[in-house]
C-alpha positions as MATLAB code, in Angstrom:
seq = 'XXXXXXXXXXXXXXXXXXXXXXXXXXXXXXXXXXXXXXXXXXXXXXXXXXXXXXXXXXXXXXXXXXXXXXXXXXXXXXXXXXXXXXXXXXXXXXXXXXXXXXXXXXXXXXXXXXXXXXXXXXXXXXXXXXXXXXXXXXXXXXXXXXXXXXXXXXXXXXXXXXXXXXXXXXXXXXXXXXXXXXXXXXXXXXXXXXXXXXXXXXXXXXXXXXXXXXXXXXXXXXXXXXXXXXXXXXXXXXXXXXXXXXXXXXXXXXXXXXXXXXXXXXXXXXXXXXXXXXXXXXXXXXXXXXXXXXXXXXXXXXXXXXXXXXXXXXXXXXXXXXXXXXXXXXXXXXXXXXXXXXXXXXXXXXXXXXXXXXXXXXXXXXXXXXXXXXXXXXXXXXXXXXXXXXXXXXXXXXXXXXXXXXXXXXXXXXXXXXXXXXXXXXXXXXXXXXXXXXXXXXXXXXXXXXXXXXXXXXXXXXXXXXXXXXXXXXXXXXXXXXXXXXXXXXXXXX';
ca = [
     -33.663  -25.651   -8.642;
     -35.544  -24.189  -11.213;
     -37.580  -21.114  -10.757;
     -40.078  -19.067  -13.190;
     -42.033  -15.328  -13.054;
     -45.288  -15.542  -12.984;
     -48.211  -13.042  -12.359;
     -50.674  -15.445  -11.957;
     -52.926  -14.352   -8.488;
     -51.164  -15.576   -5.621;
     -54.542  -17.867   -4.275;
     -54.902  -19.657   -7.766;
     -51.534  -20.827   -8.206;
     -50.760  -24.531   -7.953;
     -47.477  -25.777   -5.664;
     -47.094  -28.092   -2.441;
     -46.353  -24.552   -0.855;
     -47.344  -21.088   -1.268;
     -44.991  -18.828    1.210;
     -45.056  -15.321    1.737;
     -44.288  -13.227    4.887;
     -45.851  -11.692    8.521;
     -44.601   -8.262   10.665;
     -44.981   -8.279   13.852;
     -44.960   -4.060   14.213;
     -48.240   -4.691   10.857;
     -49.831   -8.362   10.695;
     -51.480   -7.237    7.619;
     -49.474   -5.275    4.762;
     -51.443   -5.214    1.124;
     -50.781   -8.228    0.145;
     -51.703  -10.416    3.051;
     -54.797   -8.032    3.678;
     -55.604   -9.541   -0.004;
     -55.286  -13.049   -0.014;
     -57.354  -12.803    3.673;
     -60.189  -11.296    1.589;
     -59.968  -14.130   -0.321;
     -59.554  -17.013    2.477;
     -62.595  -15.006    3.666;
     -60.978  -13.825    6.802;
     -58.551  -16.553    7.888;
     -55.175  -14.608    8.726;
     -57.278  -11.779   10.266;
     -58.255  -14.595   12.659;
     -54.972  -15.890   13.259;
     -53.660  -12.748   14.178;
     -56.142  -12.236   16.786;
     -55.242  -14.962   18.406;
     -51.937  -14.191   18.326;
     -50.988  -17.785   16.455;
     -49.761  -15.309   13.510;
     -47.032  -12.829   15.459;
     -44.723  -12.097   12.747;
     -41.526  -13.028   14.595;
     -38.759  -13.488   12.999;
     -37.982  -16.913   11.820;
     -42.124  -17.775   13.355;
     -43.330  -19.780   11.132;
     -47.399  -20.735   10.731;
     -48.147  -23.588    8.251;
     -51.590  -24.007    6.848;
     -52.013  -27.140    5.253;
     -55.255  -28.081    2.357;
     -56.275  -23.991    3.469;
     -60.253  -24.223    1.147;
     -59.823  -21.180   -1.416;
     -56.114  -21.812   -2.432;
     -54.678  -24.030   -5.096;
     -51.733  -24.474   -3.329;
     -51.075  -27.876   -0.875;
     -49.943  -25.987    2.249;
     -49.605  -21.733    3.104;
     -46.354  -21.066    5.384;
     -46.401  -18.170    7.110;
     -43.028  -16.741    7.808;
     -42.444  -14.256   10.277;
     -39.855  -11.672    9.250;
     -39.782   -9.180   12.286;
     -40.056   -5.118   10.856;
     -41.833   -4.309    8.276;
     -38.688   -2.455    7.885;
     -36.728   -6.068    8.146;
     -32.821   -5.830    6.762;
     -31.521   -8.649    3.847;
     -29.789  -10.364    7.639;
     -32.880  -10.646    9.613;
     -34.983  -11.070    5.953;
     -33.163  -14.221    4.697;
     -32.765  -15.491    8.167;
     -36.624  -15.901    8.108;
     -36.701  -17.477    4.648;
     -33.378  -20.173    5.514;
     -36.318  -21.025    8.112;
     -39.493  -21.870    6.042;
     -36.803  -23.044    2.895;
     -35.796  -25.775    5.937;
     -39.264  -26.109    6.614;
     -40.065  -26.711    3.065;
     -37.651  -29.527    2.170;
     -38.992  -31.880    5.191;
     -41.069  -33.417    3.351;
     -40.400  -35.433    0.091;
     -44.070  -34.719   -1.664;
     -42.944  -30.821   -1.094;
     -40.805  -29.909   -3.968;
     -42.083  -26.796   -5.286;
     -42.557  -23.641   -3.452;
     -44.503  -20.281   -4.035;
     -43.425  -17.334   -2.939;
     -45.206  -14.492   -2.840;
     -43.144  -10.542   -3.008;
     -44.702   -8.170   -0.631;
     -44.056   -4.358   -2.562;
     -44.522   -2.626    1.321;
     -42.674   -3.683    3.135;
     -38.829   -1.561    3.341;
     -36.534   -4.252    1.510;
     -37.464   -4.402   -2.796;
     -38.775   -7.419   -4.021;
     -35.934   -7.860   -5.855;
     -33.868   -8.113   -2.853;
     -36.634   -9.924   -1.475;
     -36.840  -12.264   -4.459;
     -32.764  -13.268   -4.681;
     -32.519  -14.076   -0.830;
     -35.327  -16.948   -1.144;
     -33.953  -17.685   -3.827;
     -30.650  -18.362   -2.561;
     -32.351  -19.482    0.609;
     -34.606  -21.602   -1.166;
     -32.053  -24.251   -2.676;
     -29.485  -24.112    0.766;
     -32.604  -24.817    2.338;
     -33.057  -27.877    0.622;
     -29.730  -29.669    1.189;
     -29.161  -31.204    4.872;
     -25.640  -32.757    6.017;
     -27.080  -36.282    5.754;
     -24.880  -37.484    2.227;
     -24.447  -40.861    3.612;
     -27.397  -41.307    4.763;
     -29.620  -44.094    3.584;
     -33.137  -42.035    4.260;
     -31.963  -38.171    4.012;
     -33.909  -35.801    6.781;
     -34.575  -33.152    4.061;
     -35.263  -32.875    0.220;
     -33.710  -30.862   -2.084;
     -36.470  -28.122   -4.057;
     -36.897  -29.079   -7.529;
     -38.816  -25.545   -8.206;
     -39.471  -22.171   -7.284;
     -42.444  -19.380   -8.082;
     -41.953  -15.588   -8.153;
     -44.989  -14.651   -7.853;
     -45.360  -10.702   -8.306;
     -47.784   -8.627   -9.328;
     -45.702   -6.464  -11.265;
     -45.025   -7.618  -14.509;
     -42.714   -4.641  -15.700;
     -40.524   -6.252  -13.381;
     -40.516   -9.555  -13.938;
     -36.943   -9.448  -15.870;
     -35.211   -7.754  -13.332;
     -36.836  -10.570  -10.955;
     -35.425  -13.482  -13.044;
     -32.061  -12.185  -13.213;
     -32.266  -11.631   -9.018;
     -33.673  -15.276   -9.090;
     -30.652  -16.491  -11.160;
     -28.305  -14.668   -8.592;
     -29.407  -16.038   -5.851;
     -29.690  -19.622   -7.010;
     -26.279  -19.250   -8.504;
     -24.891  -18.038   -5.123;
     -26.879  -21.032   -3.558;
     -25.620  -23.236   -5.585;
     -21.812  -22.038   -5.380;
     -22.654  -22.790   -1.096;
     -24.142  -25.648   -1.839;
     -20.627  -26.764   -3.082;
     -18.542  -25.379   -0.284;
     -20.624  -27.375    1.860;
     -20.723  -30.258    0.199;
     -16.354  -30.068    0.110;
     -17.012  -29.602    4.091;
     -19.079  -32.177    5.404;
     -17.240  -34.918    2.631;
     -15.221  -36.512    5.570;
     -11.630  -37.046    5.177;
     -11.302  -40.127    2.977;
     -12.776  -38.386    0.675;
     -11.943  -35.219    0.280;
      -8.229  -35.484    0.524;
      -5.661  -32.823   -1.346;
      -5.176  -35.056   -4.594;
      -9.538  -35.202   -4.921;
      -9.846  -31.879   -3.377;
      -7.884  -31.045   -6.710;
      -9.842  -33.162   -8.389;
     -12.950  -31.814   -8.117;
     -11.357  -28.121   -8.312;
     -10.546  -28.901  -12.201;
     -13.713  -30.426  -12.984;
     -15.395  -27.349  -11.285;
     -13.430  -25.171  -13.325;
     -14.170  -27.623  -16.422;
     -18.333  -26.122  -16.236;
     -17.862  -22.569  -15.232;
     -15.450  -21.453  -18.068;
     -12.182  -20.796  -15.449;
      -8.361  -21.749  -15.625;
      -7.241  -23.756  -13.837;
      -2.995  -25.036  -13.013;
      -2.696  -27.520  -10.456;
       0.342  -27.623   -8.902;
       2.153  -31.784   -7.060;
       5.124  -32.063   -5.251;
       7.590  -31.266   -7.341;
       6.227  -28.226   -8.536;
       5.786  -27.090   -4.880;
       8.944  -28.392   -4.479;
      10.898  -26.000   -7.406;
       8.735  -22.678   -5.843;
      10.715  -23.228   -2.637;
       7.507  -23.999   -0.466;
       9.172  -25.224    1.993;
       6.609  -24.404    4.767;
       3.396  -26.139    3.223;
       5.562  -28.828    2.518;
       6.520  -29.360    5.568;
       2.882  -29.906    6.825;
       2.653  -32.644    3.958;
       5.166  -34.620    5.185;
       3.588  -37.045    7.748;
       0.623  -38.125    5.358;
       0.246  -40.154    3.179;
      -0.961  -38.136    0.398;
       0.707  -35.864   -1.527;
       0.063  -32.085   -1.137;
      -1.426  -29.408   -3.754;
      -1.504  -26.201   -4.925;
      -4.667  -25.256   -7.199;
      -4.582  -22.048   -9.088;
      -8.388  -20.930  -10.379;
      -7.908  -17.969  -13.150;
     -10.970  -15.808  -13.696;
     -10.792  -13.415  -16.602;
     -14.370  -11.051  -16.758;
     -12.699   -7.940  -16.415;
      -9.735   -5.620  -19.532;
      -6.457   -7.851  -19.713;
      -4.675   -5.785  -18.037;
      -6.517   -4.876  -15.471;
      -6.115   -5.003  -11.754;
      -6.862   -8.558   -9.963;
      -8.654   -9.790   -6.919;
      -7.064  -12.243   -4.878;
      -8.929  -14.945   -3.231;
      -6.427  -17.514   -0.702;
      -7.912  -20.102    0.905;
      -6.930  -23.131    3.430;
      -7.766  -26.337    2.655;
      -6.315  -28.271    5.116;
      -8.455  -31.763    4.401;
      -7.951  -33.836    7.733;
      -5.772  -31.921   10.634;
      -4.414  -34.760   13.707;
      -2.441  -31.887   15.434;
       0.644  -33.694   13.724;
       2.975  -34.707   16.656;
       0.703  -32.026   18.994;
      -2.232  -34.237   18.677;
      -5.382  -32.875   19.348;
      -7.885  -35.093   21.718;
     -10.085  -36.974   19.984;
     -13.394  -34.411   20.260;
     -10.831  -32.070   18.813;
     -10.235  -34.042   15.929;
     -13.403  -35.160   15.732;
     -14.669  -32.344   13.408;
     -11.777  -32.355   11.237;
     -12.127  -32.695    8.271;
     -13.329  -28.679    7.979;
     -10.689  -27.602    8.210;
     -10.321  -27.279    4.723;
     -13.541  -24.429    5.029;
     -11.438  -21.553    3.764;
     -10.003  -23.774    0.341;
     -13.910  -24.326    0.323;
     -15.461  -21.475    0.206;
     -12.816  -20.136   -2.321;
     -13.477  -22.964   -4.880;
     -17.529  -22.350   -4.061;
     -16.644  -18.418   -4.709;
     -14.920  -18.528   -7.926;
     -17.471  -20.771   -8.858;
     -20.439  -17.828   -8.488;
     -18.269  -15.579   -9.903;
     -17.319  -17.361  -13.625;
     -21.468  -17.822  -13.730;
     -22.778  -14.343  -12.762;
     -20.216  -13.099  -15.664;
     -19.101  -10.049  -13.337;
     -16.586   -7.936  -14.811;
     -13.238   -8.616  -13.180;
     -10.019  -10.417  -13.382;
      -9.869  -13.029  -10.045;
      -7.428  -15.379   -9.478;
      -8.545  -17.993   -6.560;
      -5.557  -20.017   -4.328;
      -6.432  -23.654   -2.727;
      -2.948  -24.713   -0.548;
      -4.370  -28.496   -0.213;
      -2.653  -30.513    2.883;
      -3.451  -33.221    5.391;
      -1.619  -32.926    8.700;
      -0.949  -36.339    9.216;
       1.353  -38.014   12.734;
       3.774  -40.249   11.110;
       7.712  -41.149   10.804;
       8.370  -38.352    8.349;
       6.422  -36.246   10.494;
       8.029  -32.272   11.083;
       8.478  -32.009   14.670;
       8.232  -29.319   17.466;
      11.804  -27.367   16.865;
      12.444  -27.469   13.639;
      13.058  -24.306   11.048;
      11.498  -24.119    8.495;
      12.403  -22.104    5.230;
       9.637  -20.201    3.267;
       8.547  -19.521   -0.198;
       9.608  -15.802    0.964;
      13.442  -17.244    2.519;
      11.894  -15.919    6.593;
      12.237  -19.186    8.894;
      10.039  -20.323   10.579;
      10.863  -22.138   14.221;
       8.121  -24.781   14.851;
       6.831  -24.590   18.596;
       3.267  -26.040   17.842;
       2.320  -28.584   14.679;
      -0.386  -27.991   15.575;
      -0.706  -24.515   14.073;
      -0.390  -25.962   10.362;
      -3.143  -23.746    8.389;
      -0.231  -20.284    9.106;
       2.262  -22.850    7.416;
       0.818  -23.883    4.848;
      -0.929  -20.049    3.833;
       2.930  -18.761    4.318;
       3.558  -19.982    1.242;
       0.144  -20.104   -0.207;
       0.004  -16.039    0.309;
       3.513  -15.251   -1.656;
       2.954  -17.295   -3.882;
      -0.198  -15.189   -4.807;
       1.977  -12.476   -4.039;
       4.014  -12.766   -6.768;
       1.971  -13.561   -9.001;
       1.161  -10.189   -9.184;
      -2.248  -10.005   -7.691;
      -3.486   -6.237   -7.022;
      -5.581   -7.107   -3.951;
      -5.399  -10.432   -1.110;
      -7.788  -12.190    1.150;
      -7.334  -15.367    2.954;
     -10.099  -17.462    4.442;
      -9.083  -20.078    7.417;
     -10.792  -21.707    9.842;
      -7.523  -20.947   11.654;
      -7.639  -20.327   15.927;
     -10.212  -21.266   18.472;
      -8.877  -18.238   19.792;
     -11.480  -15.777   17.572;
     -14.294  -18.076   18.379;
     -13.603  -17.991   22.124;
     -13.217  -13.670   20.891;
     -15.961  -13.641   18.173;
     -18.306  -16.569   19.353;
     -19.780  -18.862   16.902;
     -21.317  -16.483   13.666;
     -19.287  -14.061   13.293;
     -16.011  -13.816   10.974;
     -12.815  -12.223   12.297;
     -11.417   -9.717    9.953;
      -7.571   -8.477    9.750;
      -5.709   -6.256    7.453;
      -2.989   -4.427    6.959;
      -4.815   -2.115    4.801;
      -8.059    0.504    6.640;
      -9.111    1.358    2.916;
      -9.444   -1.790    1.577;
     -10.639   -3.692    4.787;
     -13.664   -1.477    5.480;
     -14.235   -2.651    1.560;
     -14.465   -6.340    3.541;
     -16.300   -5.020    6.088;
     -19.252   -3.094    2.875;
     -19.538   -6.648    1.474;
     -20.236   -8.518    4.581;
     -23.431   -6.241    5.069;
     -24.390   -6.140    1.937;
     -24.406  -10.192    1.749;
     -26.511   -9.931    6.091;
     -22.596  -11.889    6.444;
     -21.476  -10.759   10.290;
     -17.685  -10.229   10.417;
     -15.713   -7.889   12.817;
     -12.104   -6.264   12.573;
      -9.881   -7.052   14.868;
      -7.004   -5.122   15.637;
      -3.075   -6.316   14.077;
      -1.600   -3.435   16.768;
       2.337   -4.251   16.332;
       3.129   -5.826   19.688;
       1.735   -8.743   18.878;
       4.130   -9.613   17.009;
       6.676   -9.898   20.242;
       5.030  -12.878   20.788;
       6.215  -14.312   17.306;
       9.775  -13.275   18.368;
      12.408  -16.975   18.051;
      15.840  -17.119   19.221;
      16.884  -19.649   16.298;
      15.129  -18.365   13.534;
      13.524  -15.471   12.286;
      10.124  -15.973   13.271;
       7.989  -19.057   15.387;
       5.259  -20.130   13.889;
       2.646  -19.692   17.459;
       3.073  -16.879   20.743;
       1.239  -17.091   23.644;
      -2.524  -18.315   23.629;
      -3.383  -14.536   24.872;
      -4.398  -12.620   22.062;
      -3.545  -16.073   19.808;
      -5.965  -15.014   16.589;
      -4.195  -12.084   15.802;
      -0.794  -12.971   16.656;
      -1.446  -15.745   13.963;
      -2.660  -12.647   11.654;
       0.740  -10.823   12.581;
       2.723  -13.955   11.031;
      -0.002  -14.074    7.595;
       1.332  -10.668    7.277;
       5.107  -11.405    7.249;
       4.177  -13.052    3.719;
       1.507  -10.415    1.902;
       4.930   -8.231    0.730;
       3.086   -4.606    0.487;
      -0.536   -6.246   -1.245;
      -3.194   -4.693    0.187;
      -4.644   -7.951    2.439;
      -7.295   -8.689    4.885;
      -7.007  -12.147    7.104;
     -10.327  -13.931    7.707;
     -10.711  -16.061   10.263;
     -13.867  -18.354    9.607;
     -13.897  -21.207   12.111;
     -16.474  -19.646   14.605;
     -19.026  -20.008   11.498;
     -17.975  -22.348    8.674;
     -18.752  -25.247   10.756;
     -21.920  -26.251   12.984;
     -21.743  -28.366   16.223;
     -25.493  -28.611   15.811;
     -29.246  -27.144   13.865;
     -31.021  -24.100   14.586;
     -34.010  -23.469   13.179;
     -32.317  -21.092   10.404;
     -29.933  -23.249    9.101;
     -28.382  -26.344    8.609;
     -25.591  -28.245   11.038;
     -22.218  -29.492    9.850;
     -20.671  -27.205    6.246;
     -22.604  -23.370    6.715;
     -21.250  -21.859    3.495;
     -20.343  -18.742    5.136;
     -18.413  -15.661    3.395;
     -19.369  -17.311    0.007;
     -21.924  -14.283   -0.672;
     -19.513  -11.954    1.482;
     -16.445  -13.297   -1.300;
     -18.565  -12.499   -4.956;
     -19.656   -9.251   -3.854;
     -16.617   -8.110   -3.002;
     -15.449   -8.946   -6.329;
     -18.759   -6.970   -7.729;
     -16.853   -4.537   -5.678;
     -13.981   -4.444   -7.275;
     -15.237   -4.102  -11.003;
];
């Protein structure tokens, strides 16, 4: 999406949509009061009739308004005028989805409002991101799409002195939005399109486009690296596994490196612990962790953050065949830990075990992994909250702070040692599942065995990564959650 910063009076701007916001506790901000005067009191009358109430995400669309050069006026409720970044983002995402429903509505003008608590810079960044993401649906294979990408965003600002700052904010928003769309597209594509080989090829393409160094490890290299846990999961599929390593060097040559690891199970049948048909339908999304890391790495490179970051994508299919790994098998992970298999549908942690071990030995200073790992986390936190688990309090707090700044919901979960008791095995060092009680925590305690002494945070994104249905502020299917948070984490790491 193209963008520009303009100082044209908002009543004179030519666009398919003129978008601005309203707050329920102060419906006529100075910006809206000026627009109301230009429109002969139209907005005041809408407030009096309660058609415009300013509730968060409530839209009022007015076509062909006399006195406006724009084809449509869209008034967006943000709740209170001190709305934070999360509330403002939800409102603008709702507006973006409304603007992208019409093939004829591809140009948007957004009037920033200096009377809000949220800075005009933040308003611009969030709006640019929302308009980029809101124009993309999950209908990649429909002959008649239900959503149309927005082509151009004009940000209307009265202070010409802020033009450069607002232009940078819009650039950041568009880059983040495109990175989220990359993640969403990969997750929304079916497993016949996105499997370990094609995912790795796409990662190589992205790396070439944005200037990342890339290395792809195939079957032979994974065997040389002793990745027995990951290779066992891949064994039942005709699609060979891949480990993709992406490297970005924006910091000092001898500076610390942030490591981002993603679970990339491109389809999860459950293996011999076979899922039901209903449980399997959305399992194209089980590579969302890897897709999120790829999206974040692309944004970090494009924004040229002064930081060193490595991304590690562990890519496999978990399928059923005569070669499939079996219940009771004992696997030897890359770091020498032996694992008794009690459930082949607890495969993501087996993949991440070797990927985390590889990353820890690759010299990273701090680690984060992302995975659609457990249904238990969804039971605990619902569909919209990411569970965070870690071995280092300071690093976990950095993660939570980045999520708060990015406007994404995250909650830290306990990591008490007694949860490890559930993983004890009679025949090996550990087993790959515990009981149903505290299942997301025992999964995290399993992963903890493979990071060594590196400060590490595990993000269980099983709930927020993929939505079963549409909501006013977001499309169903892949969400692109945590791309913004990882980029913010990298920004702070620098």
